[in-house]
Structures are given as structure tokens and as C-alpha cells.
N, C-alpha and C positions, 0 to 999 in steps of 0.2 A: 748819575750822575755829572758823568760828561757832556749829556747835552744841556747843564744848566750853566745861562750863561745873562739870561736878568733876569728881573721878578718874574713875568711873564712865564721862561722859562720854569722857573721857581715851586712859580705856584701850581704848574701843570706835575711836576714831579711827586707834587705833597703826598696825591691819590694811588699813587703806583709802590709806593715806599709802605702811608699806610697797611697799602694790600700784601706786601714782603713781613713787613710787622705781624700778621696778623699769621699766614701760611709759612713762616719758615717755625714754627715753636712746633706745628702739626707735622714737616717734613721730617725737625730731630727728631719725635715721640716716634714716627714708623718705624727712622734707625736704633733707636735704641727698642725697641720692642724685637726686632730682632735677634736670634740666637747670637753665640759669642764666635767668634770668628778662631780658626788655630795660629796660632804664632807664626808660620808662614803665608801662610794669604795675607794673613793683617799688615807684616812685612812690605811683601807684596806689595800688597795697595797702597800702602805709606811713602812705598819709596816711587811709586809710577804717580799720585795723585799731591801730597804732598808737597810739591815742586810747585803744582798746579794752585793749589788754595794758597800759598803764600803769596807767591805771583797776584791770586786776583785780589788778596788782603791790601799789598803794597797798590796794586791802582787805584781799591778804592782810598787807601788812608791820604795818595795824593789830592783823589777828588775834593776830599773832605777837606785837607786841609784846604784845597784855591775856592771851595766855595766859600767856605769860616772866614777866607781873607779877604775875602769881600765881600762880607756881611753880613752872609745867604741873599745877597741882592735884593734885601730890601726886605723880605720876605718873611713875617711875621706865624707864618706856620711850616715852612721848612724846618727850622732850626729842633720843634717840639716835632715831627714826623721824623726827624731821625735819630732824636731822641728815644722814641716810642719801639725805632726799630733800635737801636741800640741795646735797650732793657729786653727785650723781647726772646734774643739769641743771651742772653743771660744765665 
């Protein structure tokens, strides 16, 4: 998303975003199929990775706000792809 700076780069981002929208649910299902973690392991992983995940979410939000403020650089496909991506992970 950081590379989206004009209509051409907005359109070029669409296939990548659509691929992610297809792949993320499968990735999540793979995690859901794993056996549950014990409390200590879960706590350790949360302490280690939750700050990284939160930082990534902040970066994504900043880019999404920038792209939306630029009215998706005139792309009609980019907003639809982003909606599909968001819906795929909910």
C-alpha cells in the first residue's frame, strides 16, 4: 500500500490485494486447526508478537487513510479490493 502513489500503482496493487484476500482465510484456518496452546506459551507469544501485530496494523491504517484521502488515486478497483480484503479476515 505504501507504493500506491498514482492511478497506475493503485491498479497494480489490486491483484496483490485480491490474492491476499484469497490466502488470508486459509492461513487463519490453518492456525485454528492447531491444538490449543498452554497458558504460558500463549502469554509468551502474545508478549512477543502482539506489539509487532499492533505496529503493522497502525502502518496499514496510516496507508489506508492516505489512500482514501487521495480518493484511491482515481481507481475504482482499489476500494473494492480493499473491502474484499477486510471482509475476508472478519
